[in-house]
PASEBA-1860 file (N, C-alpha, C; in nm, 3 decimals):
! residues 261
1> MAILLIAE> 0.068/-0.124/-0.009/0.014/-0.003/0.011/0.077/0.121/0.007 ~ 0.025/0.237/-0.037/0.095/0.352/-0.030/0.143/0.424/0.098 ~ 0.208/0.524/0.101/0.254/0.599/0.201/0.189/0.747/0.211 ~ 0.124/0.792/0.303/0.101/0.925/0.302/0.198/1.023/0.376 ~ 0.227/1.146/0.322/0.331/1.220/0.389/0.251/1.354/0.414 ~ 0.228/1.393/0.537/0.159/1.517/0.565/0.262/1.623/0.545 ~ 0.213/1.706/0.457/0.322/1.813/0.426/0.306/1.928/0.522 ~ 0.448/1.988/0.543/0.420/2.105/0.630/0.450/2.239/0.542
9> HDNATLAD> 0.372/2.311/0.564/0.369/2.453/0.466/0.309/2.568/0.537 ~ 0.315/2.684/0.472/0.259/2.797/0.530/0.132/2.855/0.425 ~ 0.079/2.757/0.352/-0.006/2.785/0.225/0.072/2.828/0.106 ~ 0.150/2.905/0.127/0.243/2.961/-0.005/0.354/2.890/-0.031 ~ 0.427/2.834/0.063/0.559/2.768/0.055/0.581/2.640/0.128 ~ 0.640/2.548/0.067/0.656/2.419/0.126/0.792/2.429/0.229 ~ 0.776/2.358/0.340/0.875/2.368/0.436/0.973/2.279/0.388 ~ 1.107/2.302/0.423/1.227/2.222/0.384/1.230/2.073/0.460
17> QNTKALSA> 1.159/2.068/0.582/1.145/1.945/0.643/1.082/1.845/0.564 ~ 0.986/1.889/0.479/0.919/1.779/0.392/1.022/1.701/0.309 ~ 1.118/1.774/0.250/1.201/1.704/0.170/1.279/1.595/0.252 ~ 1.317/1.605/0.379/1.386/1.503/0.460/1.288/1.392/0.493 ~ 1.170/1.429/0.531/1.068/1.334/0.560/1.034/1.250/0.438 ~ 1.043/1.312/0.334/1.019/1.222/0.213/1.141/1.125/0.196 ~ 1.254/1.162/0.211/1.359/1.061/0.216/1.354/0.960/0.301 ~ 1.300/0.958/0.410/1.268/0.873/0.521/1.152/0.778/0.459
25> ALQIGSDV> 1.041/0.857/0.403/0.936/0.770/0.355/0.970/0.667/0.246 ~ 1.065/0.725/0.158/1.120/0.626/0.043/1.197/0.519/0.093 ~ 1.249/0.524/0.220/1.312/0.397/0.277/1.216/0.299/0.311 ~ 1.079/0.335/0.336/0.996/0.248/0.380/0.908/0.162/0.240 ~ 0.879/0.270/0.149/0.840/0.238/0.021/0.841/0.327/-0.084 ~ 0.803/0.287/-0.200/0.817/0.389/-0.323/0.708/0.458/-0.365 ~ 0.589/0.425/-0.323/0.466/0.502/-0.357/0.441/0.577/-0.246 ~ 0.463/0.721/-0.241/0.436/0.813/-0.164/0.353/0.928/-0.221
33> HALVAGKG> 0.249/0.954/-0.136/0.158/1.064/-0.164/0.165/1.176/-0.069 ~ 0.172/1.302/-0.127/0.206/1.401/-0.029/0.047/1.475/-0.004 ~ 0.026/1.508/0.117/-0.101/1.567/0.141/-0.082/1.701/0.176 ~ -0.130/1.807/0.108/-0.113/1.948/0.112/-0.258/1.998/0.171 ~ -0.290/2.027/0.307/-0.405/2.063/0.338/-0.397/2.203/0.396 ~ -0.468/2.308/0.344/-0.473/2.435/0.394/-0.569/2.524/0.310 ~ -0.542/2.644/0.285/-0.642/2.736/0.206/-0.540/2.825/0.118 ~ -0.583/2.843/-0.011/-0.501/2.911/-0.093/-0.348/2.832/-0.115
41> AKGAADAA> -0.350/2.709/-0.100/-0.227/2.640/-0.088/-0.164/2.577/-0.231 ~ -0.231/2.612/-0.334/-0.179/2.567/-0.454/-0.034/2.581/-0.494 ~ 0.019/2.681/-0.441/0.170/2.704/-0.460/0.236/2.593/-0.388 ~ 0.200/2.552/-0.261/0.268/2.448/-0.191/0.248/2.319/-0.258 ~ 0.143/2.297/-0.291/0.100/2.166/-0.350/0.194/2.159/-0.486 ~ 0.208/2.258/-0.559/0.301/2.247/-0.684/0.445/2.216/-0.650 ~ 0.481/2.289/-0.534/0.619/2.261/-0.497/0.639/2.123/-0.447 ~ 0.536/2.060/-0.375/0.544/1.913/-0.352/0.552/1.828/-0.471
49> ARLNGVSK> 0.470/1.870/-0.561/0.460/1.792/-0.702/0.609/1.783/-0.735 ~ 0.708/1.870/-0.730/0.824/1.880/-0.794/0.929/1.797/-0.725 ~ 0.901/1.728/-0.616/1.008/1.674/-0.531/1.005/1.530/-0.583 ~ 1.119/1.470/-0.612/1.143/1.357/-0.683/1.112/1.248/-0.562 ~ 1.020/1.144/-0.611/0.984/1.022/-0.520/0.839/1.041/-0.475 ~ 0.765/1.174/-0.510/0.633/1.191/-0.492/0.545/1.154/-0.608 ~ 0.456/1.056/-0.596/0.392/0.978/-0.714/0.260/1.064/-0.734 ~ 0.215/1.124/-0.615/0.096/1.218/-0.626/0.074/1.311/-0.524
57> VLLAEADE> 0.017/1.433/-0.545/-0.004/1.523/-0.434/-0.156/1.541/-0.417 ~ -0.203/1.534/-0.286/-0.343/1.552/-0.270/-0.355/1.693/-0.208 ~ -0.429/1.774/-0.271/-0.470/1.909/-0.213/-0.590/1.919/-0.171 ~ -0.614/1.948/-0.053/-0.745/1.988/0.044/-0.750/2.125/0.070 ~ -0.833/2.200/0.026/-0.848/2.326/0.081/-0.996/2.368/0.147 ~ -0.976/2.427/0.264/-1.104/2.480/0.328/-1.075/2.571/0.451 ~ -1.170/2.656/0.494/-1.146/2.763/0.570/-1.067/2.705/0.699 ~ -1.128/2.592/0.751/-1.070/2.522/0.881/-0.937/2.483/0.875
65> LTARLAEP> -0.906/2.463/0.763/-0.759/2.403/0.735/-0.656/2.527/0.722 ~ -0.691/2.653/0.713/-0.599/2.757/0.684/-0.492/2.756/0.781 ~ -0.524/2.725/0.933/-0.412/2.744/1.021/-0.362/2.608/1.052 ~ -0.401/2.490/0.996/-0.332/2.372/1.011/-0.377/2.319/1.152 ~ -0.490/2.350/1.201/-0.521/2.297/1.331/-0.521/2.135/1.344 ~ -0.486/2.089/1.446/-0.466/1.938/1.456/-0.597/1.864/1.428 ~ -0.706/1.928/1.480/-0.837/1.854/1.475/-0.904/1.822/1.334 ~ -0.922/1.937/1.271/-0.957/1.926/1.125/-0.874/1.846/1.039
73> LAALVISI> -0.737/1.891/1.070/-0.643/1.799/0.969/-0.659/1.645/1.003 ~ -0.651/1.607/1.124/-0.665/1.474/1.177/-0.793/1.413/1.113 ~ -0.895/1.486/1.099/-1.044/1.442/1.046/-1.006/1.420/0.908 ~ -0.942/1.502/0.833/-0.913/1.486/0.695/-0.826/1.368/0.667 ~ -0.720/1.346/0.724/-0.643/1.231/0.719/-0.714/1.101/0.733 ~ -0.801/1.099/0.846/-0.870/0.971/0.880/-0.969/0.942/0.760 ~ -1.021/1.062/0.719/-1.122/1.006/0.596/-1.042/0.932/0.482 ~ -0.910/0.946/0.454/-0.851/0.906/0.341/-0.751/0.789/0.373
81> AGAYDTII> -0.744/0.744/0.512/-0.644/0.672/0.569/-0.648/0.522/0.534 ~ -0.774/0.491/0.473/-0.785/0.349/0.428/-0.697/0.301/0.323 ~ -0.649/0.411/0.239/-0.572/0.371/0.120/-0.430/0.363/0.165 ~ -0.381/0.373/0.295/-0.237/0.381/0.330/-0.209/0.299/0.438 ~ -0.101/0.231/0.444/-0.041/0.162/0.572/0.056/0.234/0.640 ~ 0.082/0.354/0.592/0.185/0.438/0.690/0.152/0.589/0.661 ~ 0.150/0.637/0.768/0.132/0.779/0.775/0.222/0.858/0.829 ~ 0.303/0.942/0.762/0.421/0.998/0.817/0.439/1.173/0.814
89> APATASGK> 0.497/1.231/0.915/0.513/1.354/0.907/0.630/1.409/0.970 ~ 0.683/1.517/0.935/0.818/1.569/1.010/0.774/1.579/1.141 ~ 0.896/1.569/1.222/0.875/1.560/1.369/0.903/1.721/1.416 ~ 0.804/1.817/1.356/0.811/1.955/1.396/0.671/1.970/1.491 ~ 0.665/2.097/1.514/0.564/2.121/1.615/0.428/2.095/1.562 ~ 0.391/2.117/1.436/0.278/2.075/1.361/0.261/1.915/1.364 ~ 0.358/1.866/1.313/0.374/1.718/1.293/0.337/1.643/1.429 ~ 0.396/1.697/1.536/0.390/1.640/1.669/0.243/1.662/1.717
97> NVAPRLAA> 0.202/1.771/1.674/0.069/1.797/1.724/-0.061/1.728/1.663 ~ -0.038/1.663/1.529/-0.154/1.594/1.466/-0.134/1.437/1.503 ~ 0.010/1.411/1.478/0.039/1.248/1.484/-0.034/1.183/1.593 ~ -0.019/1.219/1.738/-0.084/1.153/1.835/-0.242/1.131/1.826 ~ -0.297/1.259/1.770/-0.432/1.247/1.758/-0.480/1.148/1.662 ~ -0.390/1.134/1.542/-0.419/1.032/1.446/-0.417/0.897/1.487 ~ -0.306/0.869/1.565/-0.285/0.732/1.639/-0.392/0.710/1.698 ~ -0.449/0.796/1.793/-0.544/0.761/1.881/-0.679/0.728/1.797
105> LLDDAEVS> -0.709/0.809/1.701/-0.822/0.780/1.625/-0.820/0.648/1.550 ~ -0.717/0.611/1.512/-0.672/0.486/1.451/-0.654/0.370/1.552 ~ -0.653/0.400/1.676/-0.652/0.281/1.788/-0.508/0.240/1.752 ~ -0.401/0.318/1.749/-0.286/0.271/1.699/-0.167/0.346/1.801 ~ -0.042/0.291/1.790/0.045/0.364/1.878/0.148/0.423/1.779 ~ 0.155/0.563/1.806/0.248/0.650/1.739/0.395/0.634/1.771 ~ 0.491/0.626/1.676/0.611/0.624/1.680/0.689/0.758/1.627 ~ 0.736/0.816/1.742/0.794/0.956/1.719/0.943/0.950/1.697
113> DVISPDTF> 0.978/1.071/1.639/1.142/1.107/1.623/1.207/0.984/1.550 ~ 1.155/0.906/1.453/1.235/0.803/1.392/1.338/0.858/1.312 ~ 1.461/0.761/1.325/1.574/0.798/1.236/1.586/0.676/1.142 ~ 1.548/0.561/1.156/1.553/0.468/1.053/1.428/0.382/1.047 ~ 1.388/0.322/0.935/1.252/0.263/0.912/1.253/0.106/0.975 ~ 1.122/0.068/0.971/1.103/-0.086/1.008/1.133/-0.111/1.156 ~ 1.256/-0.150/1.198/1.304/-0.157/1.332/1.318/-0.007/1.369 ~ 1.221/0.053/1.426/1.243/0.211/1.443/1.341/0.241/1.551
121> KRPIYARK> 1.431/0.320/1.496/1.550/0.383/1.599/1.502/0.535/1.622 ~ 1.528/0.571/1.748/1.503/0.716/1.774/1.609/0.746/1.892 ~ 1.658/0.884/1.883/1.758/0.893/1.983/1.702/0.929/2.125 ~ 1.790/0.880/2.243/1.779/0.910/2.370/1.887/0.973/2.446 ~ 1.874/1.024/2.563/1.968/1.075/2.639/2.047/1.172/2.554 ~ 1.976/1.293/2.535/1.999/1.415/2.449/2.072/1.375/2.331 ~ 2.008/1.272/2.256/2.034/1.215/2.133/2.190/1.158/2.124 ~ 2.227/1.124/2.243/2.361/1.032/2.234/2.374/0.908/2.210
129> CHPDGAVS> 2.243/0.841/2.242/2.229/0.695/2.212/2.130/0.672/2.112 ~ 2.116/0.578/2.041/2.002/0.542/1.934/2.000/0.396/1.947 ~ 1.919/0.355/2.039/1.887/0.210/2.045/1.767/0.156/1.950 ~ 1.773/0.025/1.938/1.662/-0.012/1.847/1.543/-0.022/1.911 ~ 1.426/0.010/1.855/1.291/0.006/1.887/1.220/-0.126/1.851 ~ 1.118/-0.143/1.895/1.045/-0.280/1.847/0.965/-0.233/1.715 ~ 0.972/-0.343/1.631/0.903/-0.340/1.501/0.761/-0.327/1.531 ~ 0.686/-0.208/1.478/0.535/-0.198/1.494/0.455/-0.303/1.434
137> THAKKVIT> 0.373/-0.363/1.504/0.279/-0.469/1.443/0.150/-0.410/1.396 ~ 0.115/-0.291/1.410/-0.025/-0.235/1.367/-0.041/-0.245/1.207 ~ -0.161/-0.251/1.156/-0.171/-0.244/1.032/-0.141/-0.097/0.966 ~ -0.160/-0.016/1.036/-0.098/0.109/0.995/-0.016/0.171/1.074 ~ 0.085/0.244/1.033/0.201/0.308/1.116/0.193/0.440/1.112 ~ 0.174/0.532/1.214/0.182/0.655/1.228/0.301/0.713/1.289 ~ 0.386/0.778/1.202/0.515/0.810/1.227/0.563/0.954/1.211 ~ 0.643/1.006/1.310/0.687/1.136/1.286/0.847/1.101/1.267
145> VRTASHPS> 0.918/1.173/1.185/1.061/1.166/1.164/1.140/1.269/1.198 ~ 1.240/1.235/1.256/1.364/1.340/1.294/1.422/1.379/1.163 ~ 1.389/1.493/1.109/1.462/1.536/0.968/1.590/1.557/0.979 ~ 1.672/1.589/1.099/1.797/1.596/1.081/1.883/1.475/1.053 ~ 1.808/1.371/1.064/1.883/1.232/1.045/1.868/1.207/0.889 ~ 1.792/1.268/0.796/1.781/1.235/0.674/1.833/1.337/0.579 ~ 1.880/1.315/0.451/1.909/1.413/0.350/1.789/1.477/0.293 ~ 1.797/1.580/0.210/1.692/1.625/0.143/1.675/1.562/0.008
153> ASQGNAAA> 1.529/1.541/-0.026/1.506/1.488/-0.134/1.519/1.569/-0.261 ~ 1.568/1.542/-0.373/1.599/1.612/-0.480/1.469/1.657/-0.560 ~ 1.485/1.760/-0.645/1.372/1.809/-0.718/1.372/1.774/-0.882 ~ 1.273/1.815/-0.952/1.260/1.779/-1.095/1.159/1.700/-1.127 ~ 1.072/1.646/-1.038/0.956/1.561/-1.054/0.821/1.666/-1.129 ~ 0.738/1.586/-1.158/0.616/1.661/-1.212/0.510/1.577/-1.179 ~ 0.478/1.548/-1.063/0.364/1.453/-1.005/0.231/1.541/-1.027 ~ 0.123/1.448/-1.042/0.002/1.526/-1.055/-0.060/1.568/-0.929
161> VENISAAA> -0.128/1.689/-0.922/-0.192/1.735/-0.817/-0.350/1.707/-0.827 ~ -0.401/1.632/-0.722/-0.533/1.596/-0.738/-0.604/1.671/-0.610 ~ -0.715/1.727/-0.645/-0.790/1.818/-0.550/-0.890/1.723/-0.484 ~ -0.876/1.723/-0.356/-0.978/1.632/-0.269/-1.065/1.718/-0.177 ~ -1.174/1.672/-0.115/-1.263/1.730/-0.050/-1.223/1.738/0.091 ~ -1.233/1.831/0.190/-1.203/1.844/0.321/-1.298/1.759/0.368 ~ -1.266/1.701/0.512/-1.365/1.636/0.595/-1.453/1.713/0.662 ~ -1.554/1.666/0.713/-1.662/1.748/0.798/-1.561/1.802/0.905
169> NPRLSIFI> -1.587/1.935/0.962/-1.500/2.001/1.063/-1.552/1.958/1.191 ~ -1.472/1.906/1.258/-1.525/1.856/1.407/-1.559/1.948/1.508 ~ -1.499/2.097/1.487/-1.536/2.199/1.537/-1.500/2.178/1.702 ~ -1.383/2.125/1.724/-1.328/2.116/1.833/-1.219/2.226/1.881 ~ -1.180/2.305/1.790/-1.090/2.421/1.809/-1.119/2.524/1.704 ~ -1.071/2.637/1.741/-1.070/2.755/1.650/-0.959/2.829/1.663 ~ -0.920/2.893/1.556/-0.792/2.966/1.547/-0.806/3.106/1.572 ~ -0.749/3.161/1.687/-0.768/3.316/1.715/-0.683/3.395/1.663
177> QKKLSETE> -0.555/3.368/1.694/-0.452/3.464/1.618/-0.312/3.398/1.645 ~ -0.223/3.443/1.576/-0.090/3.398/1.585/0.003/3.536/1.625 ~ 0.071/3.529/1.748/0.135/3.659/1.792/0.273/3.637/1.843 ~ 0.368/3.700/1.811/0.507/3.667/1.883/0.526/3.736/2.004 ~ 0.574/3.689/2.086/0.619/3.760/2.236/0.688/3.862/2.211 ~ 0.668/3.966/2.286/0.739/4.099/2.283/0.818/4.111/2.423 ~ 0.948/4.151/2.400/1.025/4.184/2.522/1.104/4.303/2.517 ~ 1.140/4.361/2.632/1.209/4.490/2.653/1.343/4.443/2.619
185> PCQQTLRR> 1.419/4.479/2.510/1.573/4.458/2.510/1.645/4.523/2.603 ~ 1.753/4.465/2.660/1.849/4.548/2.747/1.945/4.616/2.658 ~ 1.977/4.723/2.717/2.056/4.816/2.643/2.227/4.776/2.660 ~ 2.230/4.694/2.755/2.373/4.619/2.765/2.353/4.464/2.746 ~ 2.428/4.424/2.657/2.414/4.259/2.652/2.523/4.204/2.758 ~ 2.448/4.119/2.848/2.498/4.034/2.951/2.588/3.923/2.888 ~ 2.719/3.927/2.924/2.798/3.797/2.880/2.758/3.687/2.955 ~ 2.750/3.570/2.867/2.705/3.430/2.928/2.844/3.353/2.869
193> SCRHQQGR> 2.945/3.332/2.982/3.065/3.278/2.928/3.109/3.189/3.030 ~ 3.185/3.098/3.009/3.244/3.018/3.101/3.398/3.006/3.066 ~ 3.491/3.065/3.157/3.626/3.070/3.162/3.698/2.943/3.220 ~ 3.790/2.900/3.137/3.871/2.771/3.180/4.006/2.818/3.211 ~ 4.055/2.789/3.316/4.211/2.806/3.341/4.253/2.700/3.441 ~ 4.396/2.682/3.434/4.464/2.582/3.521/4.498/2.659/3.647 ~ 4.494/2.575/3.763/4.532/2.649/3.883/4.498/2.548/3.987 ~ 4.600/2.559/4.092/4.556/2.488/4.219/4.568/2.329/4.176
201> GGPIFEVV> 4.664/2.303/4.084/4.661/2.142/4.059/4.545/2.086/3.970 ~ 4.456/2.181/3.929/4.348/2.136/3.842/4.272/2.231/3.776 ~ 4.172/2.213/3.684/4.108/2.335/3.612/4.022/2.394/3.705 ~ 3.991/2.531/3.690/3.915/2.617/3.742/3.818/2.677/3.624 ~ 3.689/2.657/3.674/3.590/2.709/3.582/3.526/2.822/3.644 ~ 3.518/2.923/3.567/3.476/3.063/3.629/3.340/3.123/3.526 ~ 3.244/3.124/3.578/3.116/3.159/3.528/3.121/3.315/3.535 ~ 3.101/3.391/3.418/3.116/3.542/3.413/2.998/3.600/3.364
209> GYGLVGDL> 2.942/3.699/3.463/2.856/3.797/3.427/2.708/3.740/3.390 ~ 2.678/3.629/3.422/2.550/3.592/3.410/2.497/3.500/3.537 ~ 2.474/3.564/3.661/2.430/3.484/3.759/2.560/3.455/3.861 ~ 2.643/3.383/3.832/2.769/3.360/3.913/2.884/3.421/3.888 ~ 2.959/3.457/3.965/3.099/3.522/3.939/3.203/3.460/4.028 ~ 3.300/3.386/3.992/3.392/3.349/4.059/3.437/3.187/4.037 ~ 3.505/3.123/4.109/3.546/2.975/4.087/3.425/2.905/4.108 ~ 3.387/2.843/3.994/3.256/2.772/3.984/3.246/2.631/4.101
217> FVILRKIS> 3.364/2.575/4.140/3.347/2.482/4.230/3.338/2.534/4.356 ~ 3.408/2.622/4.404/3.405/2.704/4.513/3.248/2.759/4.569 ~ 3.180/2.818/4.436/3.033/2.871/4.456/2.946/2.768/4.485 ~ 2.966/2.656/4.405/2.863/2.537/4.412/2.859/2.482/4.554 ~ 2.990/2.468/4.616/2.988/2.416/4.745/2.912/2.512/4.848 ~ 2.923/2.663/4.829/2.862/2.740/4.898/2.726/2.762/4.881 ~ 2.682/2.732/4.762/2.541/2.726/4.725/2.470/2.600/4.788 ~ 2.533/2.477/4.787/2.487/2.373/4.851/2.457/2.369/5.013
225> SRLAAISK> 2.564/2.457/5.065/2.570/2.476/5.223/2.454/2.565/5.253 ~ 2.426/2.676/5.168/2.321/2.771/5.192/2.186/2.695/5.179 ~ 2.170/2.620/5.051/2.038/2.563/5.029/2.023/2.449/5.147 ~ 2.121/2.390/5.190/2.085/2.286/5.305/2.035/2.357/5.429 ~ 2.104/2.467/5.474/2.063/2.568/5.583/1.928/2.595/5.570 ~ 1.895/2.653/5.457/1.754/2.702/5.434/1.662/2.613/5.440 ~ 1.700/2.486/5.393/1.603/2.375/5.366/1.568/2.320/5.527 ~ 1.676/2.315/5.604/1.658/2.282/5.764/1.594/2.375/5.824
233> AGSLHGPS> 1.609/2.511/5.796/1.514/2.613/5.870/1.372/2.595/5.815 ~ 1.341/2.517/5.722/1.189/2.504/5.679/1.151/2.619/5.607 ~ 1.229/2.692/5.544/1.195/2.809/5.470/1.296/2.826/5.357 ~ 1.242/2.857/5.222/1.311/2.881/5.126/1.334/3.028/5.089 ~ 1.288/3.126/5.182/1.293/3.258/5.171/1.432/3.320/5.242 ~ 1.539/3.341/5.170/1.662/3.376/5.238/1.722/3.489/5.159 ~ 1.848/3.523/5.181/1.909/3.615/5.103/1.942/3.557/4.980 ~ 1.950/3.623/4.859/1.989/3.564/4.729/2.128/3.528/4.721
241> SYIWRGGS> 2.157/3.434/4.654/2.306/3.387/4.637/2.365/3.426/4.510 ~ 2.306/3.504/4.443/2.351/3.546/4.293/2.402/3.691/4.285 ~ 2.470/3.719/4.183/2.537/3.851/4.153/2.487/3.883/4.030 ~ 2.447/3.996/4.021/2.403/4.054/3.879/2.492/4.200/3.883 ~ 2.592/4.204/3.801/2.689/4.332/3.783/2.624/4.408/3.678 ~ 2.596/4.519/3.705/2.532/4.609/3.599/2.395/4.582/3.582 ~ 2.370/4.538/3.442/2.243/4.496/3.409/2.152/4.613/3.394 ~ 2.193/4.724/3.333/2.089/4.826/3.309/1.996/4.797/3.208
249> CSTGTKRS> 1.888/4.795/3.219/1.795/4.770/3.110/1.720/4.896/3.061 ~ 1.642/4.887/2.965/1.565/4.985/2.908/1.479/5.066/2.976 ~ 1.438/4.991/3.103/1.341/5.075/3.187/1.418/5.159/3.291 ~ 1.543/5.154/3.287/1.641/5.240/3.365/1.643/5.193/3.511 ~ 1.614/5.079/3.536/1.626/5.014/3.675/1.755/4.960/3.675 ~ 1.830/4.942/3.797/1.943/4.877/3.811/1.910/4.786/3.954 ~ 1.971/4.661/3.935/1.955/4.587/4.052/2.092/4.519/4.085 ~ 2.122/4.468/4.194/2.245/4.393/4.237/2.210/4.313/4.356
257> YSQLN> 2.270/4.200/4.348/2.241/4.105/4.445/2.380/4.080/4.537 ~ 2.338/4.035/4.685/2.462/4.032/4.745/2.549/3.911/4.710 ~ 2.670/3.902/4.740/2.766/3.791/4.713/2.749/3.707/4.824 ~ 2.776/3.572/4.812/2.781/3.474/4.896/2.878/3.504/4.990 ~ 2.879/3.466/5.122/2.955/3.487/5.237/3.047/3.378/5.235
END
């Protein structure tokens, strides 16, 4: 059976993660269909059709798919899932948002952050280890792919773009707005560095300008003693153990904290 790749896009352009997720999909099978769900997303669909390895692009457009919310997108995928034995998405915020819902609706177990097919491997311990995972025995596999582990697929294809209807909107969520958080920038950039030098028969690590100033090992011993004393007293309200030198921000306020004794 074919493989369904849920494409990541902003309606106008196709995200680069799709090219890497496609490379992973082609390791599982050769018949890959790309699903582009959005509103006014013909440009993204055409870009998906140019990726080598995509045999067909499915384009679904509806108002509720504009913001690519997980609920209407999952309903759409479920409506066409019968033709696929593997549903794959990049392990992005969007992919990880919709994949667990898909797996639950299919009564399946999602496999996340995959770096190799069949016997699924995924990184653990801050990506330092890559143990083998169990082979999925489900009839349909729902997978998110760690795109950094796969090369980008090439372009030059001319796959057909097929328009499909969106599924009924489950009306479980609505999109309100997208807004970037705003912060007041500091006039002075605080240094965040750790100096290393030899001394006293061993290395000395000195954290400079952002929280702690001085010999790190000495400071940590003092912090440990201070926290133990505070904990024994039954209160976590004590004098601060940190130093902030300077730190003049755009608000014009200055703060400094006492040094450890």
